[in-house]
C-alpha positions in Angstrom: -25.9 -257.7 -55.6 -26.3 -259.3 -52.1 -28.9 -257.6 -49.9 -27.6 -255.9 -46.7 -28.2 -258.0 -43.6 -29.9 -255.3 -41.7 -32.5 -254.6 -44.4 -36.0 -255.9 -43.8 -37.5 -257.9 -46.6 -40.9 -257.0 -48.0 -42.2 -260.4 -46.8 -41.0 -259.9 -43.3 -42.3 -256.3 -43.2 -45.8 -257.5 -44.1 -45.8 -259.4 -40.8 -44.2 -256.6 -38.7 -45.9 -253.5 -40.1 -49.2 -254.1 -38.2 -47.3 -254.6 -35.0 -45.1 -251.4 -35.2 -47.9 -248.9 -35.9 -47.2 -245.3 -35.2 -49.6 -243.5 -32.8 -52.1 -241.2 -34.6 -51.0 -237.7 -35.3 -52.6 -234.8 -33.4 -55.0 -232.7 -35.4 -53.7 -229.4 -33.9 -49.9 -228.9 -33.9 -49.1 -232.3 -35.4 -45.4 -231.6 -35.4 -42.9 -233.0 -37.9 -43.7 -236.1 -39.9 -42.1 -239.2 -38.3 -39.6 -241.4 -40.1 -41.2 -244.6 -41.4 -41.2 -247.5 -38.9 -39.4 -249.7 -41.4 -36.5 -247.3 -41.8 -36.2 -247.0 -38.0 -36.2 -250.8 -37.6 -33.5 -251.1 -40.3 -31.5 -248.5 -38.3 -31.9 -250.5 -35.1 -30.8 -253.7 -36.9 -27.8 -251.9 -38.4 -26.6 -250.9 -34.9 -27.2 -254.5 -33.7 -25.5 -256.1 -36.6 -22.5 -253.8 -36.9 -22.1 -252.9 -33.2 -21.9 -249.2 -34.2 -22.8 -246.7 -31.4 -26.1 -244.9 -31.9 -24.5 -241.5 -32.5 -22.1 -242.9 -35.1 -24.6 -244.4 -37.5 -23.8 -243.2 -41.1 -27.5 -242.5 -41.7 -27.1 -240.2 -44.7 -25.0 -242.7 -46.6 -27.4 -245.6 -45.8 -30.6 -243.7 -46.2 -31.6 -244.3 -42.6 -32.9 -242.0 -39.8 -30.2 -240.9 -37.4 -29.1 -243.3 -34.8 -30.7 -241.2 -32.0 -34.0 -241.3 -33.8 -33.7 -245.1 -34.1 -32.8 -245.4 -30.4 -35.8 -243.3 -29.4 -38.1 -245.3 -31.6 -36.7 -248.5 -30.0 -37.5 -247.1 -26.5 -40.9 -246.1 -27.6 -41.7 -249.5 -29.0 -40.4 -251.2 -25.9 -42.4 -248.9 -23.6 -45.6 -249.5 -25.6 -45.1 -253.3 -25.6 -44.8 -253.4 -29.4 -41.2 -254.7 -29.4 -42.1 -257.9 -27.5 -44.8 -258.7 -30.1 -42.3 -258.1 -33.0 -39.7 -260.3 -31.4 -42.3 -263.0 -31.0 -43.0 -262.9 -34.7 -39.3 -263.0 -35.5 -38.8 -266.0 -33.1 -41.6 -267.9 -34.8 -40.1 -267.3 -38.2 -36.7 -268.4 -37.1 -38.0 -271.5 -35.4 -40.1 -272.4 -38.5 -36.9 -272.1 -40.6 -35.0 -274.1 -38.1 -32.5 -271.3 -37.5 -32.7 -271.0 -33.7 -29.8 -272.4 -31.8 -30.9 -272.5 -28.1 -27.5 -274.1 -27.1 -26.0 -270.6 -27.1 -28.5 -268.9 -24.8 -27.0 -266.8 -22.0 -28.9 -265.8 -18.9 -28.0 -262.4 -17.6 -28.8 -261.3 -14.1 -30.2 -258.0 -15.4 -32.9 -260.0 -17.3 -33.7 -262.8 -14.7 -35.1 -261.8 -11.4 -33.3 -263.2 -8.4 -35.3 -264.8 -5.6 -35.7 -262.3 -2.8 -35.1 -263.7 0.6 -33.4 -266.8 -0.6 -30.8 -268.3 1.7 -27.2 -267.8 0.8 -25.1 -270.8 -0.2 -22.5 -271.9 2.3 -20.3 -272.9 -0.5 -17.2 -270.8 -1.0 -17.4 -268.7 -4.1 -14.3 -267.5 -6.0 -16.3 -265.1 -8.1 -15.5 -262.0 -5.9 -11.8 -262.8 -6.0 -11.9 -263.5 -9.8 -13.8 -260.3 -10.5 -11.1 -258.3 -8.8 -8.4 -259.7 -11.0 -7.6 -257.8 -14.2 -5.6 -259.3 -16.9 -2.9 -257.4 -18.8 
């Protein structure tokens, strides 16, 4: 049987586990046990791979945490800076396996900061007119 694409291999998890550590539990009022980080990562990868909305993840059938739990864990990892470290490990592995295709990189204005105070171009832009056109 072919493994599911969003499942994390044991070999990869050995590298990611130290990076995605959970914070220590409180002694008093520790609350519920958290879902394992590996299961949450697989839930995140499922959403990315299948383009399923967070609230529609079939978590019971797949043995994953709920989509909302995975989304919250993704935000937590991002806020704590753990996600950037995990992505760096993944990028290294892909580059080592020669599986990165940088020819398809897209720069999004929400990710790249624009120069503040830069002079506007005098060249006429059709972007505003084209953005207003909707196609049937």
